[in-house]
KESE-686369 format. One record per residue (C-alpha): chain; x, y, z; residue in three letters. Coordinates in steps of 0.25 Angstrom, whole numbers, plus 5000, padded with zeros to 4 digits. Layout:
  ch     u     v     w   aa
   A     X     Y     Z  ALA
...
//
This chain:
  ch     u     v     w   aa
   A  4776  4737  5153  MET
   A  4784  4748  5145  ALA
   A  4793  4750  5158  THR
   A  4796  4735  5158  VAL
   A  4800  4735  5144  LYS
   A  4809  4747  5146  THR
   A  4816  4741  5157  ILE
   A  4819  4728  5149  LEU
   A  4824  4736  5138  ILE
   A  4834  4744  5146  ILE
   A  4839  4732  5154  THR
   A  4841  4725  5140  PHE
   A  4849  4737  5135  LEU
   A  4857  4738  5148  SER
   A  4861  4723  5148  LEU
   A  4865  4724  5133  THR
   A  4875  4735  5137  GLY
   A  4880  4726  5149  LEU
   A  4882  4714  5140  VAL
   A  4889  4722  5130  ALA
   A  4899  4727  5141  VAL
   A  4901  4713  5147  ALA
   A  4905  4707  5134  HIS
   A  4913  4719  5129  GLY
   A  4921  4719  5142  GLY
   A  4927  4706  5138  GLU
   A  4939  4705  5129  ASP
   A  4940  4692  5122  HIS
   A  4948  4697  5110  GLY
   A  4963  4698  5107  GLU
   A  4966  4708  5119  GLU
   A  4964  4696  5129  LYS
   A  4977  4690  5124  ASN
   A  4986  4701  5128  LYS
   A  4996  4698  5139  ALA
   A  4994  4705  5153  LYS
   A  5005  4715  5156  PRO
   A  5016  4710  5166  THR
   A  5022  4723  5168  GLY
   A  5036  4717  5164  LYS
   A  5044  4719  5151  SER
   A  5051  4706  5151  TRP
   A  5048  4691  5150  PHE
   A  5053  4680  5160  THR
   A  5057  4666  5159  VAL
   A  5060  4657  5172  ASN
   A  5067  4644  5174  SER
   A  5068  4637  5187  VAL
   A  5076  4625  5192  SER
   A  5080  4619  5205  SER
   A  5093  4627  5204  ASN
   A  5090  4640  5197  PHE
   A  5079  4650  5195  GLU
   A  5080  4658  5182  VAL
   A  5073  4670  5176  VAL
   A  5075  4675  5162  LEU
   A  5069  4689  5159  ARG
   A  5069  4696  5146  TYR
   A  5062  4707  5139  GLU
   A  5055  4704  5125  PRO
   A  5065  4699  5115  ILE
   A  5066  4701  5100  GLU
   A  5073  4690  5092  ALA
   A  5086  4695  5086  GLY
   A  5088  4706  5097  ASN
   A  5099  4704  5108  ASN
   A  5091  4703  5121  THR
   A  5096  4702  5136  GLU
   A  5088  4694  5146  MET
   A  5090  4693  5161  THR
   A  5092  4680  5168  LEU
   A  5090  4678  5183  PHE
   A  5096  4666  5190  ILE
   A  5093  4662  5204  SER
   A  5095  4650  5213  ASP
   A  5082  4642  5214  TYR
   A  5082  4639  5229  GLU
   A  5088  4652  5234  THR
   A  5084  4662  5223  ASN
   A  5099  4667  5224  THR
   A  5104  4674  5212  ALA
   A  5114  4666  5204  ILE
   A  5126  4674  5201  GLU
   A  5138  4671  5192  ASN
   A  5129  4660  5186  ALA
   A  5135  4652  5173  LYS
   A  5123  4653  5163  ILE
   A  5122  4647  5149  GLU
   A  5109  4649  5141  ILE
   A  5105  4642  5128  THR
   A  5093  4642  5120  CYS
   A  5085  4630  5116  LEU
   A  5080  4635  5103  GLU
   A  5093  4641  5098  ASP
   A  5106  4635  5103  ALA
   A  5114  4646  5096  ASN
   A  5107  4657  5104  LEU
   A  5118  4664  5113  LYS
   A  5116  4670  5127  PHE
   A  5125  4680  5134  VAL
   A  5124  4680  5149  ILE
   A  5130  4689  5159  HIS
   A  5127  4691  5174  GLU
   A  5120  4705  5178  HIS
   A  5118  4702  5193  GLU
   A  5118  4690  5202  PRO
   A  5107  4681  5196  GLY
   A  5104  4690  5185  ILE
   A  5110  4688  5171  TYR
   A  5108  4695  5157  HIS
   A  5106  4685  5145  VAL
   A  5108  4691  5131  GLY
   A  5103  4684  5118  ALA
   A  5098  4686  5104  THR
   A  5086  4677  5101  PHE
   A  5085  4675  5086  PRO
   A  5069  4672  5085  GLU
   A  5057  4677  5092  ASN
   A  5052  4664  5099  LYS
   A  5053  4657  5112  SER
   A  5066  4652  5117  TYR
   A  5071  4643  5128  SER
   A  5084  4645  5135  LEU
   A  5092  4636  5144  VAL
   A  5101  4642  5154  ALA
   A  5112  4634  5160  SER
   A  5115  4640  5174  ILE
   A  5126  4637  5184  SER
   A  5128  4645  5197  GLY
   A  5125  4645  5212  PHE
   A  5131  4631  5212  GLY
   A  5120  4626  5203  LYS
   A  5118  4623  5188  ALA
   A  5105  4621  5180  ASP
   A  5099  4623  5166  LEU
   A  5087  4633  5166  MET
   A  5077  4633  5154  ILE
   A  5071  4647  5151  LEU
   A  5059  4644  5142  GLU
   A  5051  4653  5133  SER
   A  5060  4665  5131  VAL
   A  5051  4672  5121  GLU
   A  5058  4680  5110  VAL
   A  5049  4690  5103  GLY
   A  5038  4690  5113  LYS
   A  5033  4704  5117  LYS
   A  5027  4709  5130  MET
   A  5012  4710  5129  THR
   A  5002  4719  5137  LEU
   A  4987  4719  5139  VAL
   A  4977  4730  5141  THR
   A  4972  4733  5155  ASP
   A  4960  4725  5159  ASP
   A  4956  4734  5170  HIS
   A  4955  4746  5161  ALA
   A  4948  4738  5150  GLU
   A  4938  4733  5160  SER
   A  4935  4748  5165  GLY
   A  4933  4752  5150  TRP
   A  4923  4741  5149  PHE
   A  4916  4745  5161  ASP
   A  4914  4759  5155  LEU
   A  4909  4753  5142  LYS
   A  4899  4745  5151  ALA
   A  4893  4757  5157  ILE
   A  4892  4764  5143  LEU
   A  4885  4752  5138  PHE
   A  4875  4753  5150  LEU
   A  4872  4767  5148  PHE
   A  4870  4765  5133  VAL
   A  4860  4754  5136  GLY
   A  4852  4762  5146  LEU
   A  4852  4774  5137  ALA
   A  4846  4766  5126  GLY
   A  4836  4760  5135  GLY
   A  4832  4774  5140  ALA
   A  4830  4779  5125  VAL
   A  4821  4767  5122  ILE
   A  4813  4768  5134  MET
   A  4810  4783  5131  ARG
   A  4806  4779  5116  LEU
   A  4797  4768  5122  MET
   A  4791  4776  5133  GLY
   A  4777  4781  5131  ARG
   A  4777  4792  5142  ASN
   A  4786  4800  5149  LYS
   A  4783  4794  5163  ALA
   A  4786  4780  5158  MET
   A  4799  4786  5152  SER
   A  4803  4792  5165  GLN
   A  4801  4779  5173  LYS
   A  4809  4772  5162  THR
   A  4820  4781  5163  PHE
   A  4820  4779  5179  GLY
   A  4822  4764  5176  VAL
   A  4833  4767  5167  LEU
   A  4841  4775  5178  ILE
   A  4839  4763  5188  VAL
   A  4844  4753  5178  LEU
   A  4856  4762  5174  LEU
   A  4860  4763  5189  THR
   A  4858  4748  5191  ILE
   A  4865  4744  5178  SER
   A  4878  4752  5180  MET
   A  4884  4743  5191  PRO
   A  4878  4731  5185  VAL
   A  4886  4735  5172  SER
   A  4899  4735  5179  ASN
   A  4896  4722  5186  TYR
   A  4892  4715  5173  GLN
   A  4905  4720  5166  THR
   A  4914  4714  5177  ALA
   A  4907  4701  5178  ILE
   A  4906  4699  5163  ALA
   A  4921  4701  5161  HIS
   A  4926  4695  5174  GLY
   A  4917  4683  5174  GLY
   A  4923  4677  5162  GLU
   A  4933  4665  5163  ASP
   A  4943  4665  5152  HIS
   A  4954  4657  5158  GLY
   A  4958  4649  5170  GLU
   A  4954  4654  5184  LYS
   A  4964  4661  5193  GLN
   A  4966  4653  5206  GLU
   A  4972  4665  5214  LYS
   A  4972  4680  5213  PRO
   A  4983  4686  5205  THR
   A  4991  4699  5204  ARG
   A  4995  4701  5190  GLY
   A  5001  4688  5185  ASN
   A  5005  4684  5200  MET
   A  4996  4678  5211  ALA
   A  4994  4687  5223  VAL
   A  5003  4678  5231  ASP
   A  5015  4680  5222  GLU
   A  5025  4690  5219  SER
   A  5035  4692  5207  GLU
   A  5049  4696  5211  ILE
   A  5059  4698  5199  LEU
   A  5072  4690  5200  LYS
   A  5081  4703  5201  GLU
   A  5072  4707  5213  THR
   A  5074  4694  5220  GLN
   A  5089  4695  5218  PHE
   A  5089  4709  5223  LEU
   A  5081  4706  5236  PHE
   A  5089  4693  5238  ASP
   A  5077  4685  5238  ILE
   A  5081  4671  5242  ARG
   A  5073  4658  5243  THR
   A  5073  4644  5249  ALA
   A  5066  4631  5249  PHE
   A  5056  4627  5260  THR
   A  5060  4614  5266  VAL
   A  5056  4605  5277  TYR
   A  5066  4604  5288  SER
   A  5067  4601  5303  ASP
   A  5063  4613  5312  PHE
   A  5060  4616  5326  GLN
   A  5056  4628  5333  ASN
   A  5070  4635  5337  ALA
   A  5074  4637  5351  LEU
   A  5080  4650  5353  LYS
   A  5091  4652  5363  LEU
   A  5099  4664  5367  TYR
   A  5114  4665  5367  GLY
   A  5127  4673  5365  LYS
   A  5138  4672  5355  ILE
   A  5152  4670  5360  MET
   A  5166  4667  5355  PRO
   A  5169  4652  5354  VAL
   A  5180  4646  5363  THR
   A  5194  4652  5359  ASN
   A  5186  4662  5350  GLY
   A  5189  4674  5359  GLU
   A  5203  4679  5362  ALA
   A  5206  4690  5372  LYS
   A  5220  4696  5371  ILE
   A  5226  4701  5384  ILE
   A  5238  4711  5386  ALA
   A  5250  4702  5392  PRO
   A  5256  4714  5399  GLN
   A  5256  4728  5401  ASN
   A  5258  4735  5388  ALA
   A  5255  4746  5378  SER
   A  5248  4744  5364  ILE
   A  5258  4746  5353  VAL
   A  5249  4742  5341  SER
   A  5235  4737  5338  ILE
   A  5235  4728  5325  ASN
   A  5220  4724  5325  VAL
   A  5206  4731  5325  GLY
   A  5193  4728  5331  ILE
   A  5185  4718  5324  GLY
   A  5197  4713  5316  GLU
   A  5200  4699  5313  LYS
   A  5213  4693  5318  VAL
   A  5220  4680  5316  ASN
   A  5227  4672  5327  LYS
   A  5241  4678  5331  GLY
   A  5238  4691  5324  GLN
   A  5244  4703  5332  ILE
   A  5233  4712  5338  LEU
   A  5242  4722  5345  ALA
   A  5256  4725  5350  VAL
   A  5259  4729  5364  ILE
   A  5271  4734  5372  ALA
   A  5275  4729  5386  GLN
   A  5275  4740  5397  ASN
   A  5283  4740  5410  PHE
   A  5280  4748  5423  ASP
   A  5291  4756  5430  ALA
   A  5295  4746  5440  ALA
   A  5297  4736  5429  GLU
   A  5305  4746  5421  GLN
   A  5315  4749  5434  ILE
   A  5316  4734  5437  GLN
   A  5320  4731  5423  VAL
   A  5330  4743  5422  ALA
   A  5337  4739  5434  THR
   A  5338  4724  5430  ALA
   A  5343  4729  5416  ASN
   A  5354  4738  5423  SER
   A  5359  4726  5431  GLU
   A  5359  4717  5419  ALA
   A  5368  4727  5411  ILE
   A  5377  4729  5423  ALA
   A  5379  4714  5424  GLU
   A  5381  4713  5409  TYR
   A  5392  4723  5409  GLU
   A  5399  4717  5421  ALA
   A  5398  4703  5415  ALA
   A  5404  4708  5402  LYS
   A  5416  4715  5409  GLU
   A  5419  4703  5417  GLU
   A  5419  4694  5405  LEU
   A  5428  4703  5397  GLN
   A  5438  4705  5409  ARG
   A  5439  4690  5410  LEU
   A  5441  4687  5395  LYS
   A  5452  4697  5396  ALA
   A  5460  4689  5406  ILE
   A  5454  4675  5402  ASP
   A  5468  4669  5402  ASP
   A  5469  4671  5417  ILE
   A  5454  4670  5421  VAL
   A  5447  4657  5425  ALA
   A  5439  4651  5414  LYS
   A  5427  4649  5423  LYS
   A  5427  4664  5426  ASP
   A  5427  4668  5412  LEU
   A  5415  4659  5409  ILE
   A  5408  4664  5421  LYS
   A  5410  4678  5416  ALA
   A  5404  4675  5402  GLY
   A  5392  4669  5408  ILE
   A  5389  4681  5416  ARG
   A  5391  4690  5404  TYR
   A  5381  4682  5396  LYS
   A  5371  4682  5407  THR
   A  5372  4697  5409  ALA
   A  5371  4699  5394  ARG
   A  5358  4691  5393  LYS
   A  5352  4699  5405  ASN
   A  5356  4712  5399  LYS
   A  5349  4708  5386  ASP
   A  5336  4705  5393  VAL
   A  5335  4718  5400  TYR
   A  5339  4726  5388  ASP
   A  5327  4720  5381  LYS
   A  5318  4722  5393  LEU
   A  5323  4736  5395  SER
   A  5320  4739  5380  GLY
   A  5306  4735  5382  ASN
   A  5304  4746  5393  PHE
   A  5306  4756  5382  ALA
   A  5298  4750  5371  ARG
   A  5290  4740  5378  GLY
   A  5289  4725  5375  LYS
   A  5281  4723  5362  VAL
   A  5270  4711  5362  LEU
   A  5261  4707  5351  SER
   A  5246  4704  5355  VAL
   A  5241  4693  5346  LYS
   A  5227  4687  5343  SER
   A  5226  4672  5349  PRO
   A  5214  4669  5339  ILE
   A  5209  4673  5326  SER
   A  5196  4682  5327  GLY
   A  5191  4696  5328  VAL
   A  5196  4707  5337  VAL
   A  5186  4712  5346  ASP
   A  5185  4727  5351  ASN
   A  5197  4732  5359  PHE
   A  5202  4746  5364  ASN
   A  5217  4747  5362  LEU
   A  5226  4758  5357  SER
   A  5240  4759  5354  ILE
   A  5248  4764  5366  GLY
   A  5238  4759  5376  GLN
   A  5243  4753  5389  GLN
   A  5237  4739  5392  ILE
   A  5238  4731  5405  ALA
   A  5242  4716  5406  GLN
   A  5229  4708  5405  GLY
   A  5221  4718  5397  GLU
   A  5213  4713  5386  LYS
   A  5218  4718  5372  LEU
   A  5209  4711  5362  PHE
   A  5198  4701  5360  SER
   A  5198  4692  5347  VAL
   A  5186  4684  5344  TYR
   A  5185  4672  5334  ASP
   A  5171  4674  5329  THR
   A  5170  4664  5318  LYS
   A  5164  4654  5327  THR
   A  5156  4659  5339  LEU
   A  5148  4651  5350  LYS
   A  5134  4654  5355  VAL
   A  5131  4652  5370  GLU
   A  5115  4650  5371  ALA
   A  5106  4647  5382  GLN
   A  5096  4635  5381  ILE
   A  5086  4634  5392  PHE
   A  5082  4621  5399  ASP
   A  5068  4620  5392  LYS
   A  5074  4620  5379  ASP
   A  5086  4611  5381  MET
   A  5078  4599  5376  HIS
   A  5082  4603  5362  LEU
   A  5096  4601  5365  LEU
   A  5094  4589  5374  ASN
   A  5105  4580  5369  HIS
   A  5119  4577  5375  PRO
   A  5126  4577  5362  ASP
   A  5128  4591  5355  ILE
   A  5130  4584  5341  THR
   A  5116  4578  5343  GLU
   A  5110  4591  5347  ILE
   A  5116  4598  5334  SER
   A  5109  4587  5325  LYS
   A  5095  4591  5329  ASP
   A  5097  4606  5334  VAL
   A  5102  4618  5326  THR
   A  5106  4631  5332  PHE
   A  5104  4645  5325  PHE
   A  5111  4657  5331  VAL
   A  5105  4671  5329  GLU
   A  5112  4684  5333  CYS
   A  5102  4692  5341  ILE
   A  5108  4706  5338  GLN
   A  5108  4703  5323  GLU
   A  5097  4694  5318  GLU
   A  5103  4691  5304  LYS
   A  5116  4685  5310  HIS
   A  5112  4670  5310  PHE
   A  5120  4657  5310  SER
   A  5116  4643  5308  GLU
   A  5129  4637  5311  SER
   A  5128  4637  5327  ALA
   A  5133  4624  5332  ARG
   A  5130  4618  5346  LEU
   A  5144  4616  5353  ILE
   A  5140  4615  5368  ALA
   A  5127  4612  5376  PHE
   A  5127  4616  5391  GLY
   A  5123  4605  5400  ASN
   A  5122  4614  5412  VAL
   A  5109  4622  5415  VAL
   A  5109  4636  5420  ASN
   A  5101  4636  5433  PRO
   A  5097  4650  5432  VAL
   A  5090  4650  5418  ASN
   A  5090  4635  5415  GLN
   A  5098  4636  5402  SER
   A  5110  4629  5396  SER
   A  5120  4634  5387  GLN
   A  5121  4631  5372  VAL
   A  5135  4634  5365  ILE
   A  5134  4635  5350  LEU
   A  5145  4638  5340  GLU
   A  5142  4648  5329  LEU
   A  5148  4649  5315  ASP
   A  5151  4664  5314  ASN
   A  5160  4664  5302  SER
   A  5152  4676  5296  GLN
   A  5154  4684  5308  GLY
   A  5139  4687  5311  LEU
   A  5140  4684  5326  PHE
   A  5148  4691  5337  LYS
   A  5153  4686  5350  PRO
   A  5144  4692  5361  GLY
   A  5131  4692  5353  GLN
   A  5118  4686  5358  PHE
   A  5112  4676  5349  ALA
   A  5099  4668  5348  ASN
   A  5101  4653  5346  VAL
   A  5090  4645  5339  TYR
   A  5089  4630  5342  VAL
   A  5082  4622  5331  THR
   A  5079  4607  5333  ALA
   A  5074  4597  5323  LYS
   A  5059  4595  5322  SER
   A  5051  4582  5322  GLU
   A  5046  4585  5307  LYS
   A  5051  4593  5296  LYS
   A  5044  4607  5294  GLU
   A  5044  4616  5282  LEU
   A  5054  4627  5286  VAL
   A  5057  4640  5279  VAL
   A  5067  4651  5283  PRO
   A  5061  4661  5292  THR
   A  5066  4672  5283  SER
   A  5056  4667  5273  ALA
   A  5044  4670  5282  ILE
   A  5037  4684  5280  ILE
   A  5024  4689  5283  ASP
   A  5013  4696  5275  ILE
   A  5001  4702  5282  ASN
   A  5006  4695  5295  GLY
   A  5006  4681  5288  LYS
   A  5019  4673  5286  PRO
   A  5022  4671  5271  VAL
   A  5033  4665  5263  VAL
   A  5037  4669  5249  PHE
   A  5039  4657  5239  VAL
   A  5048  4659  5226  HIS
   A  5038  4652  5216  THR
   A  5044  4657  5203  ASP
   A  5057  4664  5199  PRO
   A  5051  4678  5201  GLU
   A  5038  4674  5209  MET
   A  5036  4673  5224  PHE
   A  5024  4668  5231  LYS
   A  5019  4672  5245  VAL
   A  5014  4660  5254  LYS
   A  5008  4662  5267  PHE
   A  5014  4652  5277  VAL
   A  5011  4646  5291  GLN
   A  5023  4646  5300  LEU
   A  5028  4636  5311  GLY
   A  5040  4637  5320  GLN
   A  5051  4647  5316  SER
   A  5065  4651  5320  SER
   A  5074  4662  5315  THR
   A  5078  4654  5303  ASN
   A  5067  4644  5300  GLN
   A  5052  4644  5300  THR
   A  5042  4632  5298  ILE
   A  5031  4634  5288  VAL
   A  5018  4626  5291  LEU
   A  5010  4630  5279  LYS
   A  5011  4638  5266  GLY
   A  5024  4632  5260  LEU
   A  5029  4619  5254  LYS
   A  5043  4613  5254  GLU
   A  5053  4618  5243  ASP
   A  5046  4631  5241  GLU
   A  5056  4642  5238  ARG
   A  5053  4653  5248  ILE
   A  5059  4667  5250  VAL
   A  5069  4667  5262  ILE
   A  5076  4680  5259  ASN
   A  5070  4693  5253  GLY
   A  5056  4689  5259  THR
   A  5053  4703  5263  TYR
   A  5056  4708  5249  GLN
   A  5047  4698  5242  VAL
   A  5036  4701  5252  LYS
   A  5037  4716  5249  SER
   A  5037  4713  5234  ILE
   A  5025  4704  5235  TYR
   A  5017  4714  5243  LEU
   A  5020  4726  5234  ASN
   A  5017  4720  5221  GLN
//
């Protein structure tokens, strides 16, 4: 009987210690109202419209002190930093409040002001830039508000765990003392002490368990629907605006559009008709001067080089003999004409006229041979001009070099517009099965990708010819495209991939392929939900090509997705 009483008393005292710990582990006083630390030393106010996305960041402001705030402005759709924007800021509560604004970096502006009172202000920013204009309201700029901190919950919880164990030991020790006073004999006391040890061993884990349940089991507010990491959900990532501008993070809206799996063709980039000029030596000559360099842009009619005509030995002897005969005839004709003029009073008029004609003919012949004879010494000089505007290709010429008639001197290419010759096989020809090229172009688009350099793309390829003859060897036809190469990304002779995209029967949700990235082997897309927040969404993909991908599940229309800087967003998300 005494043993039973003893056990009851010990249990009562132990539970008393546990209850005290459970209640003491809670904090219902003033400390509960302290704000959680954010790790930041500033406040942020955001404003979003269909044109702009604005972030105003400021450190704690005191009334009467000059303060400088930072204003970030980006295009809402593309997240492009708005530079050289025209900004005017007014205050709704104080029309006399003045703001000094200057641009620090593209999209980043410093705003200076002196607020007269410690209270909440609302600012109106008139912004014009990037071809857009809008009024942005920045509410609740708190002047006089301080940054607040809170104690560490984990450290406090650990301290209460220590107090729980302490109370438990006090309760058990008190029970042991009472049992010794109540015990009538030594044997009974020893048995009771053994019971105490067993209860102590059992109560230690129970004490910790009770403490955790008592504190965590309370419901002081609204239930969280998803796990969080600090103030963010586990599927979100915070990226400050300056970091977005630094990594050139760009966004675009998801849209429904026509799409069909791309047909991939293989082709070669060539100059267009009259887009290549080969300059040939007109005769045997030597190089006098070279006026252009390899890869240099030239205009039509520009002199590329100067050459001097060469004569062989037989030609030189023949010309020299003819020249001597012409000189002799000229001298004889001249003497005869002078003789007849001296006796013109007795000479027949017709003889005098005949002598004059002979003299003029001899003089012309002599002049011709004099000029030709001079060319033997210095060579006849010719200018080699470019017949088209373009770029000079590689050549191997040097001053003084001897060139033969018909030898190629230069090649000039006009690379502003190029053509692509691609092969389409018989099994795929149904995609272009229309006799009118105009009708084909309405339903089919062509996208050219340079094989050697994957980033060299062009969306301006245009169908100009479609072969009607099938190659009997590989059952293919030729497709001729015209490529806009005004940026000089493509070069004649390069191999290229040609993607043929036709309209689909129904509209699909389409995103740029650059927006797709994987996490743990699963495709994801990052959605720009707030000015400095990005959310990861797992998606199910459909058909795709180099530039577009169909999303079957996971996204909705008009969501802002990251299309550039995706890898940087992923890295920040995984490392936060």
